[in-house]
N, CA, C and O atoms as a Maestro MAE file, in Angstrom:
{
 s_m_m2io_version
 :::
 2.0.0
}

f_m_ct {
 s_m_title
 :::
 protein
 m_atom[340] {
  # First column is atom index #
  i_m_mmod_type
  r_m_x_coord
  r_m_y_coord
  r_m_z_coord
  i_m_residue_number
  s_m_chain_name
  s_m_pdb_residue_name
  s_m_pdb_atom_name
  i_m_atomic_number
  :::
  1 25 -11.005 -6.079 0.512 1 A "UNK " " N  " 7
  2 3 -10.285 -5.709 -0.579 1 A "UNK " " CA " 6
  3 2 -9.248 -6.734 -0.275 1 A "UNK " " C  " 6
  4 15 -9.284 -7.427 0.741 1 A "UNK " " O  " 8
  5 25 -8.136 -6.824 -1.374 2 A "UNK " " N  " 7
  6 3 -6.787 -7.640 -1.643 2 A "UNK " " CA " 6
  7 2 -6.012 -7.635 -1.036 2 A "UNK " " C  " 6
  8 15 -6.216 -6.657 -0.317 2 A "UNK " " O  " 8
  9 25 -4.683 -8.300 -0.599 3 A "UNK " " N  " 7
  10 3 -3.688 -7.511 -0.606 3 A "UNK " " CA " 6
  11 2 -2.414 -7.956 -1.123 3 A "UNK " " C  " 6
  12 15 -1.745 -8.834 -0.576 3 A "UNK " " O  " 8
  13 25 -2.059 -7.308 -2.247 4 A "UNK " " N  " 7
  14 3 -1.160 -7.745 -3.544 4 A "UNK " " CA " 6
  15 2 0.465 -7.057 -2.742 4 A "UNK " " C  " 6
  16 15 0.573 -6.350 -1.740 4 A "UNK " " O  " 8
  17 25 1.664 -7.673 -3.765 5 A "UNK " " N  " 7
  18 3 2.922 -6.786 -3.483 5 A "UNK " " CA " 6
  19 2 3.185 -6.279 -4.396 5 A "UNK " " C  " 6
  20 15 2.919 -6.628 -5.546 5 A "UNK " " O  " 8
  21 25 3.908 -5.122 -3.945 6 A "UNK " " N  " 7
  22 3 4.114 -4.280 -5.076 6 A "UNK " " CA " 6
  23 2 5.468 -5.470 -6.008 6 A "UNK " " C  " 6
  24 15 5.516 -6.699 -5.982 6 A "UNK " " O  " 8
  25 25 6.459 -4.414 -6.785 7 A "UNK " " N  " 7
  26 3 7.534 -5.415 -7.158 7 A "UNK " " CA " 6
  27 2 8.630 -4.921 -5.980 7 A "UNK " " C  " 6
  28 15 9.514 -5.766 -5.842 7 A "UNK " " O  " 8
  29 25 8.771 -3.850 -5.170 8 A "UNK " " N  " 7
  30 3 10.059 -3.209 -4.574 8 A "UNK " " CA " 6
  31 2 9.474 -3.961 -3.152 8 A "UNK " " C  " 6
  32 15 9.826 -3.395 -2.117 8 A "UNK " " O  " 8
  33 25 8.602 -5.202 -2.989 9 A "UNK " " N  " 7
  34 3 7.917 -5.500 -2.013 9 A "UNK " " CA " 6
  35 2 7.108 -4.860 -0.340 9 A "UNK " " C  " 6
  36 15 7.017 -5.120 0.860 9 A "UNK " " O  " 8
  37 25 6.601 -3.701 -1.600 10 A "UNK " " N  " 7
  38 3 5.648 -3.109 -0.321 10 A "UNK " " CA " 6
  39 2 4.398 -3.117 -0.362 10 A "UNK " " C  " 6
  40 15 3.937 -2.772 -1.450 10 A "UNK " " O  " 8
  41 25 3.292 -3.523 0.832 11 A "UNK " " N  " 7
  42 3 2.390 -4.108 0.266 11 A "UNK " " CA " 6
  43 2 1.427 -3.298 -0.071 11 A "UNK " " C  " 6
  44 15 1.295 -2.125 0.278 11 A "UNK " " O  " 8
  45 25 0.616 -4.048 -0.889 12 A "UNK " " N  " 7
  46 3 -0.721 -3.020 -1.729 12 A "UNK " " CA " 6
  47 2 -2.407 -3.689 -1.375 12 A "UNK " " C  " 6
  48 15 -2.919 -4.791 -1.569 12 A "UNK " " O  " 8
  49 25 -2.620 -3.135 -1.116 13 A "UNK " " N  " 7
  50 3 -4.053 -3.180 -0.907 13 A "UNK " " CA " 6
  51 2 -5.468 -2.791 -1.858 13 A "UNK " " C  " 6
  52 15 -5.888 -1.726 -1.406 13 A "UNK " " O  " 8
  53 25 -6.396 -3.281 -3.056 14 A "UNK " " N  " 7
  54 3 -6.683 -3.596 -3.957 14 A "UNK " " CA " 6
  55 2 -8.262 -3.411 -3.509 14 A "UNK " " C  " 6
  56 15 -8.636 -3.775 -2.394 14 A "UNK " " O  " 8
  57 25 -9.379 -2.665 -4.714 15 A "UNK " " N  " 7
  58 3 -10.325 -3.218 -4.797 15 A "UNK " " CA " 6
  59 2 -10.701 -3.633 -5.550 15 A "UNK " " C  " 6
  60 15 -10.884 -2.974 -6.574 15 A "UNK " " O  " 8
  61 25 -11.025 -4.941 -5.480 16 A "UNK " " N  " 7
  62 3 -10.957 -6.254 -7.121 16 A "UNK " " CA " 6
  63 2 -12.017 -5.339 -7.937 16 A "UNK " " C  " 6
  64 15 -11.833 -5.254 -9.151 16 A "UNK " " O  " 8
  65 25 -13.128 -4.638 -7.354 17 A "UNK " " N  " 7
  66 3 -14.325 -4.278 -8.236 17 A "UNK " " CA " 6
  67 2 -13.450 -3.296 -9.106 17 A "UNK " " C  " 6
  68 15 -13.892 -3.301 -10.255 17 A "UNK " " O  " 8
  69 25 -12.481 -2.545 -8.985 18 A "UNK " " N  " 7
  70 3 -11.730 -1.681 -9.672 18 A "UNK " " CA " 6
  71 2 -11.011 -1.998 -10.550 18 A "UNK " " C  " 6
  72 15 -10.177 -1.111 -10.732 18 A "UNK " " O  " 8
  73 25 -10.831 -3.227 -11.534 19 A "UNK " " N  " 7
  74 3 -9.703 -4.140 -11.980 19 A "UNK " " CA " 6
  75 2 -10.772 -4.262 -13.116 19 A "UNK " " C  " 6
  76 15 -11.952 -4.605 -13.057 19 A "UNK " " O  " 8
  77 25 -10.005 -3.882 -14.146 20 A "UNK " " N  " 7
  78 3 -10.116 -3.564 -15.834 20 A "UNK " " CA " 6
  79 2 -10.027 -5.004 -16.372 20 A "UNK " " C  " 6
  80 15 -10.883 -5.794 -16.770 20 A "UNK " " O  " 8
  81 25 -9.080 -5.047 -16.282 21 A "UNK " " N  " 7
  82 3 -7.972 -6.115 -17.165 21 A "UNK " " CA " 6
  83 2 -6.297 -6.547 -16.437 21 A "UNK " " C  " 6
  84 15 -5.517 -5.709 -15.986 21 A "UNK " " O  " 8
  85 25 -6.032 -8.185 -16.488 22 A "UNK " " N  " 7
  86 3 -4.766 -8.020 -15.876 22 A "UNK " " CA " 6
  87 2 -3.890 -8.907 -17.124 22 A "UNK " " C  " 6
  88 15 -4.372 -9.754 -17.875 22 A "UNK " " O  " 8
  89 25 -2.297 -8.365 -17.073 23 A "UNK " " N  " 7
  90 3 -1.971 -9.337 -18.158 23 A "UNK " " CA " 6
  91 2 -0.353 -10.303 -17.725 23 A "UNK " " C  " 6
  92 15 0.614 -9.698 -17.262 23 A "UNK " " O  " 8
  93 25 -0.331 -11.511 -17.926 24 A "UNK " " N  " 7
  94 3 1.097 -11.394 -16.781 24 A "UNK " " CA " 6
  95 2 1.843 -11.382 -17.846 24 A "UNK " " C  " 6
  96 15 1.179 -11.879 -18.756 24 A "UNK " " O  " 8
  97 25 3.026 -11.029 -18.265 25 A "UNK " " N  " 7
  98 3 4.585 -11.085 -18.336 25 A "UNK " " CA " 6
  99 2 5.294 -11.485 -17.161 25 A "UNK " " C  " 6
  100 15 4.640 -11.884 -16.198 25 A "UNK " " O  " 8
  101 25 6.514 -11.434 -17.107 26 A "UNK " " N  " 7
  102 3 7.448 -11.861 -15.902 26 A "UNK " " CA " 6
  103 2 6.968 -11.642 -14.583 26 A "UNK " " C  " 6
  104 15 7.193 -12.421 -13.657 26 A "UNK " " O  " 8
  105 25 5.942 -10.005 -14.428 27 A "UNK " " N  " 7
  106 3 5.331 -9.183 -13.316 27 A "UNK " " CA " 6
  107 2 3.960 -9.262 -14.384 27 A "UNK " " C  " 6
  108 15 3.744 -9.510 -15.570 27 A "UNK " " O  " 8
  109 25 3.041 -8.804 -12.896 28 A "UNK " " N  " 7
  110 3 1.468 -9.324 -13.886 28 A "UNK " " CA " 6
  111 2 0.683 -7.185 -13.517 28 A "UNK " " C  " 6
  112 15 0.339 -6.445 -12.595 28 A "UNK " " O  " 8
  113 25 0.800 -7.209 -14.713 29 A "UNK " " N  " 7
  114 3 0.139 -6.011 -15.299 29 A "UNK " " CA " 6
  115 2 -1.420 -5.702 -14.548 29 A "UNK " " C  " 6
  116 15 -2.380 -6.244 -15.095 29 A "UNK " " O  " 8
  117 25 -1.614 -5.082 -13.653 30 A "UNK " " N  " 7
  118 3 -3.102 -5.038 -13.713 30 A "UNK " " CA " 6
  119 2 -3.590 -3.393 -13.778 30 A "UNK " " C  " 6
  120 15 -2.974 -2.451 -13.281 30 A "UNK " " O  " 8
  121 25 -4.942 -3.328 -14.577 31 A "UNK " " N  " 7
  122 3 -5.460 -2.266 -15.353 31 A "UNK " " CA " 6
  123 2 -6.536 -1.682 -14.619 31 A "UNK " " C  " 6
  124 15 -7.549 -2.350 -14.409 31 A "UNK " " O  " 8
  125 25 -6.453 -0.758 -14.292 32 A "UNK " " N  " 7
  126 3 -7.853 -0.039 -13.243 32 A "UNK " " CA " 6
  127 2 -8.730 0.847 -14.290 32 A "UNK " " C  " 6
  128 15 -8.315 1.426 -15.294 32 A "UNK " " O  " 8
  129 25 -9.795 0.805 -13.882 33 A "UNK " " N  " 7
  130 3 -10.931 1.302 -14.722 33 A "UNK " " CA " 6
  131 2 -10.539 2.536 -14.773 33 A "UNK " " C  " 6
  132 15 -10.208 2.972 -15.876 33 A "UNK " " O  " 8
  133 25 -10.467 3.502 -13.476 34 A "UNK " " N  " 7
  134 3 -10.198 4.885 -13.209 34 A "UNK " " CA " 6
  135 2 -8.846 5.141 -13.718 34 A "UNK " " C  " 6
  136 15 -8.238 6.012 -13.097 34 A "UNK " " O  " 8
  137 25 -7.684 4.104 -15.570 35 A "UNK " " N  " 7
  138 3 -6.475 4.308 -16.071 35 A "UNK " " CA " 6
  139 2 -5.629 4.204 -15.425 35 A "UNK " " C  " 6
  140 15 -4.715 4.709 -16.077 35 A "UNK " " O  " 8
  141 25 -5.041 3.707 -14.048 36 A "UNK " " N  " 7
  142 3 -4.591 3.398 -12.891 36 A "UNK " " CA " 6
  143 2 -3.705 2.466 -12.933 36 A "UNK " " C  " 6
  144 15 -4.161 1.342 -12.722 36 A "UNK " " O  " 8
  145 25 -2.243 2.557 -13.197 37 A "UNK " " N  " 7
  146 3 -1.521 0.591 -13.439 37 A "UNK " " CA " 6
  147 2 -1.019 -0.028 -12.424 37 A "UNK " " C  " 6
  148 15 -0.463 0.751 -11.650 37 A "UNK " " O  " 8
  149 25 -0.992 -0.955 -12.156 38 A "UNK " " N  " 7
  150 3 0.658 -1.442 -10.853 38 A "UNK " " CA " 6
  151 2 0.963 -2.472 -11.344 38 A "UNK " " C  " 6
  152 15 0.260 -2.904 -12.258 38 A "UNK " " O  " 8
  153 25 2.077 -3.186 -10.915 39 A "UNK " " N  " 7
  154 3 2.754 -3.685 -11.452 39 A "UNK " " CA " 6
  155 2 3.254 -4.723 -10.488 39 A "UNK " " C  " 6
  156 15 4.279 -4.250 -9.997 39 A "UNK " " O  " 8
  157 25 3.053 -5.739 -10.057 40 A "UNK " " N  " 7
  158 3 2.448 -6.822 -8.985 40 A "UNK " " CA " 6
  159 2 3.932 -8.102 -8.884 40 A "UNK " " C  " 6
  160 15 4.612 -8.318 -9.887 40 A "UNK " " O  " 8
  161 25 4.144 -8.639 -7.871 41 A "UNK " " N  " 7
  162 3 4.480 -9.820 -7.888 41 A "UNK " " CA " 6
  163 2 3.747 -11.236 -8.107 41 A "UNK " " C  " 6
  164 15 4.366 -12.149 -8.653 41 A "UNK " " O  " 8
  165 25 2.330 -11.419 -7.645 42 A "UNK " " N  " 7
  166 3 1.542 -12.082 -7.442 42 A "UNK " " CA " 6
  167 2 1.225 -12.497 -8.939 42 A "UNK " " C  " 6
  168 15 1.073 -11.667 -9.836 42 A "UNK " " O  " 8
  169 25 1.110 -14.396 -9.179 43 A "UNK " " N  " 7
  170 3 -0.190 -14.367 -11.048 43 A "UNK " " CA " 6
  171 2 -1.135 -14.368 -10.571 43 A "UNK " " C  " 6
  172 15 -1.797 -14.353 -9.533 43 A "UNK " " O  " 8
  173 25 -1.082 -14.393 -11.683 44 A "UNK " " N  " 7
  174 3 -2.826 -14.055 -12.346 44 A "UNK " " CA " 6
  175 2 -3.611 -14.668 -11.589 44 A "UNK " " C  " 6
  176 15 -4.441 -14.154 -10.839 44 A "UNK " " O  " 8
  177 25 -3.396 -15.789 -11.743 45 A "UNK " " N  " 7
  178 3 -4.620 -17.443 -10.545 45 A "UNK " " CA " 6
  179 2 -4.514 -16.922 -9.399 45 A "UNK " " C  " 6
  180 15 -5.607 -16.712 -8.874 45 A "UNK " " O  " 8
  181 25 -3.389 -16.549 -8.637 46 A "UNK " " N  " 7
  182 3 -3.397 -16.185 -7.200 46 A "UNK " " CA " 6
  183 2 -4.158 -14.904 -7.104 46 A "UNK " " C  " 6
  184 15 -4.482 -14.722 -5.931 46 A "UNK " " O  " 8
  185 25 -4.447 -14.227 -7.663 47 A "UNK " " N  " 7
  186 3 -4.817 -12.328 -7.852 47 A "UNK " " CA " 6
  187 2 -6.273 -13.155 -7.896 47 A "UNK " " C  " 6
  188 15 -7.025 -12.848 -6.971 47 A "UNK " " O  " 8
  189 25 -6.891 -14.368 -9.029 48 A "UNK " " N  " 7
  190 3 -7.969 -14.606 -9.029 48 A "UNK " " CA " 6
  191 2 -8.451 -15.393 -8.121 48 A "UNK " " C  " 6
  192 15 -9.664 -15.378 -7.913 48 A "UNK " " O  " 8
  193 25 -7.429 -16.417 -7.244 49 A "UNK " " N  " 7
  194 3 -8.237 -16.980 -6.278 49 A "UNK " " CA " 6
  195 2 -8.404 -15.852 -5.080 49 A "UNK " " C  " 6
  196 15 -9.554 -15.523 -4.789 49 A "UNK " " O  " 8
  197 25 -7.562 -15.396 -4.546 50 A "UNK " " N  " 7
  198 3 -7.754 -14.095 -3.880 50 A "UNK " " CA " 6
  199 2 -9.369 -13.120 -4.182 50 A "UNK " " C  " 6
  200 15 -10.172 -12.650 -3.376 50 A "UNK " " O  " 8
  201 25 -9.348 -13.116 -5.335 51 A "UNK " " N  " 7
  202 3 -10.375 -12.024 -5.655 51 A "UNK " " CA " 6
  203 2 -12.197 -13.160 -4.863 51 A "UNK " " C  " 6
  204 15 -13.207 -12.736 -4.300 51 A "UNK " " O  " 8
  205 25 -11.864 -14.271 -5.163 52 A "UNK " " N  " 7
  206 3 -13.017 -15.115 -5.285 52 A "UNK " " CA " 6
  207 2 -12.864 -15.772 -3.935 52 A "UNK " " C  " 6
  208 15 -13.649 -16.719 -3.890 52 A "UNK " " O  " 8
  209 25 -12.227 -15.665 -2.902 53 A "UNK " " N  " 7
  210 3 -11.793 -15.788 -1.584 53 A "UNK " " CA " 6
  211 2 -13.030 -14.640 -0.790 53 A "UNK " " C  " 6
  212 15 -14.011 -14.886 -0.088 53 A "UNK " " O  " 8
  213 25 -12.236 -12.893 -1.456 54 A "UNK " " N  " 7
  214 3 -12.745 -11.868 -0.622 54 A "UNK " " CA " 6
  215 2 -14.230 -11.291 -1.275 54 A "UNK " " C  " 6
  216 15 -14.965 -10.398 -0.853 54 A "UNK " " O  " 8
  217 25 -14.340 -12.037 -2.288 55 A "UNK " " N  " 7
  218 3 -16.193 -12.701 -2.839 55 A "UNK " " CA " 6
  219 2 -16.726 -13.894 -1.668 55 A "UNK " " C  " 6
  220 15 -17.643 -13.794 -0.853 55 A "UNK " " O  " 8
  221 25 -16.251 -14.475 -1.794 56 A "UNK " " N  " 7
  222 3 -16.954 -15.538 -0.952 56 A "UNK " " CA " 6
  223 2 -16.958 -15.368 0.548 56 A "UNK " " C  " 6
  224 15 -17.747 -15.994 1.256 56 A "UNK " " O  " 8
  225 25 -15.962 -14.410 1.087 57 A "UNK " " N  " 7
  226 3 -16.438 -13.734 2.348 57 A "UNK " " CA " 6
  227 2 -17.710 -13.133 2.328 57 A "UNK " " C  " 6
  228 15 -18.697 -13.487 2.972 57 A "UNK " " O  " 8
  229 25 -17.609 -12.194 1.537 58 A "UNK " " N  " 7
  230 3 -18.578 -10.932 1.615 58 A "UNK " " CA " 6
  231 2 -19.945 -11.983 1.516 58 A "UNK " " C  " 6
  232 15 -20.528 -12.063 2.598 58 A "UNK " " O  " 8
  233 25 -20.584 -12.840 0.357 59 A "UNK " " N  " 7
  234 3 -21.012 -13.403 0.283 59 A "UNK " " CA " 6
  235 2 -22.193 -14.073 1.983 59 A "UNK " " C  " 6
  236 15 -23.333 -13.743 2.312 59 A "UNK " " O  " 8
  237 25 -21.294 -14.970 2.578 60 A "UNK " " N  " 7
  238 3 -20.842 -15.388 3.512 60 A "UNK " " CA " 6
  239 2 -21.558 -14.306 5.105 60 A "UNK " " C  " 6
  240 15 -22.358 -14.694 5.956 60 A "UNK " " O  " 8
  241 25 -20.979 -13.139 5.005 61 A "UNK " " N  " 7
  242 3 -21.080 -12.474 5.923 61 A "UNK " " CA " 6
  243 2 -22.780 -11.618 5.646 61 A "UNK " " C  " 6
  244 15 -23.303 -10.968 6.551 61 A "UNK " " O  " 8
  245 25 -23.385 -11.776 4.364 62 A "UNK " " N  " 7
  246 3 -24.597 -11.214 3.707 62 A "UNK " " CA " 6
  247 2 -25.653 -12.850 4.072 62 A "UNK " " C  " 6
  248 15 -26.544 -13.058 3.248 62 A "UNK " " O  " 8
  249 25 -25.573 -13.451 4.745 63 A "UNK " " N  " 7
  250 3 -26.547 -14.647 4.870 63 A "UNK " " CA " 6
  251 2 -26.766 -14.794 5.993 63 A "UNK " " C  " 6
  252 15 -25.756 -15.147 6.602 63 A "UNK " " O  " 8
  253 25 -27.876 -14.662 6.765 64 A "UNK " " N  " 7
  254 3 -29.365 -14.536 7.624 64 A "UNK " " CA " 6
  255 2 -28.270 -16.086 8.174 64 A "UNK " " C  " 6
  256 15 -28.102 -17.131 7.546 64 A "UNK " " O  " 8
  257 25 -27.920 -15.839 9.005 65 A "UNK " " N  " 7
  258 3 -27.607 -17.639 9.889 65 A "UNK " " CA " 6
  259 2 -28.749 -17.635 10.818 65 A "UNK " " C  " 6
  260 15 -29.297 -16.602 11.203 65 A "UNK " " O  " 8
  261 25 -29.119 -18.929 11.193 66 A "UNK " " N  " 7
  262 3 -29.937 -19.294 12.124 66 A "UNK " " CA " 6
  263 2 -29.809 -18.717 13.640 66 A "UNK " " C  " 6
  264 15 -28.862 -18.844 14.417 66 A "UNK " " O  " 8
  265 25 -31.121 -18.003 13.835 67 A "UNK " " N  " 7
  266 3 -30.811 -17.547 15.411 67 A "UNK " " CA " 6
  267 2 -31.018 -15.852 14.925 67 A "UNK " " C  " 6
  268 15 -31.935 -15.299 15.534 67 A "UNK " " O  " 8
  269 25 -30.310 -15.013 13.951 68 A "UNK " " N  " 7
  270 3 -30.497 -14.296 13.666 68 A "UNK " " CA " 6
  271 2 -31.077 -14.057 12.728 68 A "UNK " " C  " 6
  272 15 -30.550 -14.133 11.618 68 A "UNK " " O  " 8
  273 25 -32.608 -13.622 12.950 69 A "UNK " " N  " 7
  274 3 -33.645 -13.082 11.211 69 A "UNK " " CA " 6
  275 2 -34.031 -11.842 11.849 69 A "UNK " " C  " 6
  276 15 -34.654 -11.511 12.858 69 A "UNK " " O  " 8
  277 25 -33.125 -10.989 10.395 70 A "UNK " " N  " 7
  278 3 -32.972 -9.034 10.257 70 A "UNK " " CA " 6
  279 2 -34.413 -8.748 10.013 70 A "UNK " " C  " 6
  280 15 -34.853 -7.807 10.673 70 A "UNK " " O  " 8
  281 25 -35.245 -9.348 9.215 71 A "UNK " " N  " 7
  282 3 -36.457 -8.873 8.645 71 A "UNK " " CA " 6
  283 2 -37.076 -10.258 8.460 71 A "UNK " " C  " 6
  284 15 -37.131 -11.103 7.566 71 A "UNK " " O  " 8
  285 25 -37.614 -10.074 9.992 72 A "UNK " " N  " 7
  286 3 -39.217 -11.595 9.969 72 A "UNK " " CA " 6
  287 2 -40.039 -10.631 8.818 72 A "UNK " " C  " 6
  288 15 -39.632 -9.538 8.423 72 A "UNK " " O  " 8
  289 25 -41.440 -11.387 8.331 73 A "UNK " " N  " 7
  290 3 -42.082 -11.532 7.154 73 A "UNK " " CA " 6
  291 2 -42.954 -10.088 8.622 73 A "UNK " " C  " 6
  292 15 -42.403 -8.990 8.545 73 A "UNK " " O  " 8
  293 25 -43.463 -10.126 9.107 74 A "UNK " " N  " 7
  294 3 -44.094 -9.737 10.072 74 A "UNK " " CA " 6
  295 2 -43.320 -7.322 9.894 74 A "UNK " " C  " 6
  296 15 -43.749 -6.218 9.558 74 A "UNK " " O  " 8
  297 25 -42.208 -7.914 10.360 75 A "UNK " " N  " 7
  298 3 -41.675 -6.543 9.985 75 A "UNK " " CA " 6
  299 2 -41.407 -5.830 8.796 75 A "UNK " " C  " 6
  300 15 -41.198 -4.658 8.483 75 A "UNK " " O  " 8
  301 25 -41.491 -7.047 8.178 76 A "UNK " " N  " 7
  302 3 -41.025 -7.450 6.947 76 A "UNK " " CA " 6
  303 2 -42.899 -6.361 6.072 76 A "UNK " " C  " 6
  304 15 -42.813 -5.539 5.159 76 A "UNK " " O  " 8
  305 25 -43.611 -6.586 6.436 77 A "UNK " " N  " 7
  306 3 -44.689 -6.015 6.044 77 A "UNK " " CA " 6
  307 2 -44.999 -3.959 6.843 77 A "UNK " " C  " 6
  308 15 -45.581 -2.985 6.367 77 A "UNK " " O  " 8
  309 25 -44.320 -4.162 8.038 78 A "UNK " " N  " 7
  310 3 -44.476 -2.915 8.577 78 A "UNK " " CA " 6
  311 2 -43.730 -2.033 7.821 78 A "UNK " " C  " 6
  312 15 -44.166 -0.917 7.539 78 A "UNK " " O  " 8
  313 25 -42.550 -2.464 7.435 79 A "UNK " " N  " 7
  314 3 -41.304 -1.437 6.906 79 A "UNK " " CA " 6
  315 2 -41.868 -0.930 5.371 79 A "UNK " " C  " 6
  316 15 -42.159 -1.452 4.294 79 A "UNK " " O  " 8
  317 25 -41.811 0.993 6.234 80 A "UNK " " N  " 7
  318 3 -41.993 1.560 5.482 80 A "UNK " " CA " 6
  319 2 -41.031 2.790 4.735 80 A "UNK " " C  " 6
  320 15 -41.195 3.937 5.152 80 A "UNK " " O  " 8
  321 25 -39.972 2.535 3.565 81 A "UNK " " N  " 7
  322 3 -39.043 3.249 3.002 81 A "UNK " " CA " 6
  323 2 -39.373 4.329 3.023 81 A "UNK " " C  " 6
  324 15 -40.580 4.565 2.971 81 A "UNK " " O  " 8
  325 25 -38.180 5.673 3.128 82 A "UNK " " N  " 7
  326 3 -39.076 6.661 3.605 82 A "UNK " " CA " 6
  327 2 -37.804 7.474 1.817 82 A "UNK " " C  " 6
  328 15 -36.599 7.328 1.614 82 A "UNK " " O  " 8
  329 25 -38.643 8.068 1.159 83 A "UNK " " N  " 7
  330 3 -38.558 8.791 -0.031 83 A "UNK " " CA " 6
  331 2 -38.820 9.986 0.058 83 A "UNK " " C  " 6
  332 15 -39.862 10.339 0.610 83 A "UNK " " O  " 8
  333 25 -37.744 11.086 -0.575 84 A "UNK " " N  " 7
  334 3 -37.905 12.463 -0.808 84 A "UNK " " CA " 6
  335 2 -38.064 12.923 -1.796 84 A "UNK " " C  " 6
  336 15 -36.895 12.899 -2.182 84 A "UNK " " O  " 8
  337 25 -38.774 13.497 -2.835 85 A "UNK " " N  " 7
  338 3 -38.844 14.058 -3.797 85 A "UNK " " CA " 6
  339 2 -38.602 15.486 -4.056 85 A "UNK " " C  " 6
  340 15 -38.728 15.937 -5.195 85 A "UNK " " O  " 8
  :::
 }
 m_bond[339] {
  # First column is bond index #
  i_m_from
  i_m_to
  i_m_order
  :::
  1 1 2 1
  2 2 3 1
  3 3 4 2
  4 3 5 1
  5 5 6 1
  6 6 7 1
  7 7 8 2
  8 7 9 1
  9 9 10 1
  10 10 11 1
  11 11 12 2
  12 11 13 1
  13 13 14 1
  14 14 15 1
  15 15 16 2
  16 15 17 1
  17 17 18 1
  18 18 19 1
  19 19 20 2
  20 19 21 1
  21 21 22 1
  22 22 23 1
  23 23 24 2
  24 23 25 1
  25 25 26 1
  26 26 27 1
  27 27 28 2
  28 27 29 1
  29 29 30 1
  30 30 31 1
  31 31 32 2
  32 31 33 1
  33 33 34 1
  34 34 35 1
  35 35 36 2
  36 35 37 1
  37 37 38 1
  38 38 39 1
  39 39 40 2
  40 39 41 1
  41 41 42 1
  42 42 43 1
  43 43 44 2
  44 43 45 1
  45 45 46 1
  46 46 47 1
  47 47 48 2
  48 47 49 1
  49 49 50 1
  50 50 51 1
  51 51 52 2
  52 51 53 1
  53 53 54 1
  54 54 55 1
  55 55 56 2
  56 55 57 1
  57 57 58 1
  58 58 59 1
  59 59 60 2
  60 59 61 1
  61 61 62 1
  62 62 63 1
  63 63 64 2
  64 63 65 1
  65 65 66 1
  66 66 67 1
  67 67 68 2
  68 67 69 1
  69 69 70 1
  70 70 71 1
  71 71 72 2
  72 71 73 1
  73 73 74 1
  74 74 75 1
  75 75 76 2
  76 75 77 1
  77 77 78 1
  78 78 79 1
  79 79 80 2
  80 79 81 1
  81 81 82 1
  82 82 83 1
  83 83 84 2
  84 83 85 1
  85 85 86 1
  86 86 87 1
  87 87 88 2
  88 87 89 1
  89 89 90 1
  90 90 91 1
  91 91 92 2
  92 91 93 1
  93 93 94 1
  94 94 95 1
  95 95 96 2
  96 95 97 1
  97 97 98 1
  98 98 99 1
  99 99 100 2
  100 99 101 1
  101 101 102 1
  102 102 103 1
  103 103 104 2
  104 103 105 1
  105 105 106 1
  106 106 107 1
  107 107 108 2
  108 107 109 1
  109 109 110 1
  110 110 111 1
  111 111 112 2
  112 111 113 1
  113 113 114 1
  114 114 115 1
  115 115 116 2
  116 115 117 1
  117 117 118 1
  118 118 119 1
  119 119 120 2
  120 119 121 1
  121 121 122 1
  122 122 123 1
  123 123 124 2
  124 123 125 1
  125 125 126 1
  126 126 127 1
  127 127 128 2
  128 127 129 1
  129 129 130 1
  130 130 131 1
  131 131 132 2
  132 131 133 1
  133 133 134 1
  134 134 135 1
  135 135 136 2
  136 135 137 1
  137 137 138 1
  138 138 139 1
  139 139 140 2
  140 139 141 1
  141 141 142 1
  142 142 143 1
  143 143 144 2
  144 143 145 1
  145 145 146 1
  146 146 147 1
  147 147 148 2
  148 147 149 1
  149 149 150 1
  150 150 151 1
  151 151 152 2
  152 151 153 1
  153 153 154 1
  154 154 155 1
  155 155 156 2
  156 155 157 1
  157 157 158 1
  158 158 159 1
  159 159 160 2
  160 159 161 1
  161 161 162 1
  162 162 163 1
  163 163 164 2
  164 163 165 1
  165 165 166 1
  166 166 167 1
  167 167 168 2
  168 167 169 1
  169 169 170 1
  170 170 171 1
  171 171 172 2
  172 171 173 1
  173 173 174 1
  174 174 175 1
  175 175 176 2
  176 175 177 1
  177 177 178 1
  178 178 179 1
  179 179 180 2
  180 179 181 1
  181 181 182 1
  182 182 183 1
  183 183 184 2
  184 183 185 1
  185 185 186 1
  186 186 187 1
  187 187 188 2
  188 187 189 1
  189 189 190 1
  190 190 191 1
  191 191 192 2
  192 191 193 1
  193 193 194 1
  194 194 195 1
  195 195 196 2
  196 195 197 1
  197 197 198 1
  198 198 199 1
  199 199 200 2
  200 199 201 1
  201 201 202 1
  202 202 203 1
  203 203 204 2
  204 203 205 1
  205 205 206 1
  206 206 207 1
  207 207 208 2
  208 207 209 1
  209 209 210 1
  210 210 211 1
  211 211 212 2
  212 211 213 1
  213 213 214 1
  214 214 215 1
  215 215 216 2
  216 215 217 1
  217 217 218 1
  218 218 219 1
  219 219 220 2
  220 219 221 1
  221 221 222 1
  222 222 223 1
  223 223 224 2
  224 223 225 1
  225 225 226 1
  226 226 227 1
  227 227 228 2
  228 227 229 1
  229 229 230 1
  230 230 231 1
  231 231 232 2
  232 231 233 1
  233 233 234 1
  234 234 235 1
  235 235 236 2
  236 235 237 1
  237 237 238 1
  238 238 239 1
  239 239 240 2
  240 239 241 1
  241 241 242 1
  242 242 243 1
  243 243 244 2
  244 243 245 1
  245 245 246 1
  246 246 247 1
  247 247 248 2
  248 247 249 1
  249 249 250 1
  250 250 251 1
  251 251 252 2
  252 251 253 1
  253 253 254 1
  254 254 255 1
  255 255 256 2
  256 255 257 1
  257 257 258 1
  258 258 259 1
  259 259 260 2
  260 259 261 1
  261 261 262 1
  262 262 263 1
  263 263 264 2
  264 263 265 1
  265 265 266 1
  266 266 267 1
  267 267 268 2
  268 267 269 1
  269 269 270 1
  270 270 271 1
  271 271 272 2
  272 271 273 1
  273 273 274 1
  274 274 275 1
  275 275 276 2
  276 275 277 1
  277 277 278 1
  278 278 279 1
  279 279 280 2
  280 279 281 1
  281 281 282 1
  282 282 283 1
  283 283 284 2
  284 283 285 1
  285 285 286 1
  286 286 287 1
  287 287 288 2
  288 287 289 1
  289 289 290 1
  290 290 291 1
  291 291 292 2
  292 291 293 1
  293 293 294 1
  294 294 295 1
  295 295 296 2
  296 295 297 1
  297 297 298 1
  298 298 299 1
  299 299 300 2
  300 299 301 1
  301 301 302 1
  302 302 303 1
  303 303 304 2
  304 303 305 1
  305 305 306 1
  306 306 307 1
  307 307 308 2
  308 307 309 1
  309 309 310 1
  310 310 311 1
  311 311 312 2
  312 311 313 1
  313 313 314 1
  314 314 315 1
  315 315 316 2
  316 315 317 1
  317 317 318 1
  318 318 319 1
  319 319 320 2
  320 319 321 1
  321 321 322 1
  322 322 323 1
  323 323 324 2
  324 323 325 1
  325 325 326 1
  326 326 327 1
  327 327 328 2
  328 327 329 1
  329 329 330 1
  330 330 331 1
  331 331 332 2
  332 331 333 1
  333 333 334 1
  334 334 335 1
  335 335 336 2
  336 335 337 1
  337 337 338 1
  338 338 339 1
  339 339 340 2
  :::
 }
}
């Protein structure tokens, strides 16, 4: 989630996956995939930087770090997914 500021000064947390388009007039208009529209104070380049930062944090958390081996090869061979049809 990224933090944005509405025109009245209140904070808004938005899921960047739902953003369909953005256009910049004196204020920035964000259109979401579900049809909602929001006016925010931030400029488009600021919003894009926040989205990139959000994605980078998400990817960093998904990476396995040295010392944390979540799925070793021997464990992967014994993994049997459960699927009921």
